[in-house]
N, C-alpha and C positions, 0 to 999 in steps of 0.2 A: 788474920788467921790463914793459915795456908790454905791453898785448894789442890784438887787435885780433880782431872776433868777425862769424861770419858766417852769418846763420841762413839757410836755405834751407827752411822750411815751406812758405812764399810761392808758389815757384818750384819743386814738389817732380816735377810732369810737364811742364815746357821745358827739355829737352835742350840747345837750344842758349843759353837765358838761364842753365841752369845752369853750364855750361863758360865762359861770360862772367863771370857773377859770381864763380867760383872765378880765374880770371885777372887780374879788377881788383884783387880783394881779395890776391892774392899781389904785382901790383904796386904797392899800397897800401903793406901792411907792408916791401918790399923797399924804395921809396922814401923811405919815413919810418924805416927801420933799428927797427920792430917787431919783437921777437922771437917773441912767438908768435902763432898765429893760431887760433881757437876756431872751428872749422866744426861748426854742428848742422846734420845731415841728419835727424834723427830717428830713431823707431824703427822703426815701421814694420814693411814687410817685408824692408827691409834692402835693397833695389835701391839706391837713391838714395845710401847710405852705399858702395855697390859701385861705381857710378859715381864718385863724388869719387876713391874710390881708384884708379880707371883713372887719373885725369884727372891725380893726384899721380905715378903711376907713368908717367906720359910721360919719356921722357928729358930732354927740354926745358926741362919743369918740376921733375923731380928734382936737379937742379943747383942750384937757386934755392933749396933748404931742407937743413937738417942732417938731421930726421927726424921722422917722425909717430908718436905716441903715441895710443893710445887710452883713453880716459877708461874705468875699473874699474869705476867707477859709474854710470856711464851709457852706456850700448850707443848711445845716439843723438848721441854726441858725439869729436869730434876734433881733436886740436890738432895743429897744423905748429911747427916749432920752426925755427927760423930763425940761422942764425953770421953773424953781423956784424962 
C-alpha cells in the first residue's frame, strides 16, 4: 500500500495553512489512489492533533476516507486510511 506523509511541525501555529495543507494532502491521496496518509502533528500540548482531528471530522471531509488510526507507539502521529 502506498503512503503519503504530511508533517505539520513547520506550520503548527498557522491555522489557515494547516487546513490548506490537510485539504491538499487529502486530495493528493484521493487523486493518486494512495491508501494511507500519515499525518504528523507532533506531540507537544496536543492542540495541533485536536485541530487535525476536528478537520477530519467535518462531514465533507469524513466521507472521503475510510477510518483514522492513532499510532499506539507514537502519540504524535495519525493515519488516515482510504478506501479506493
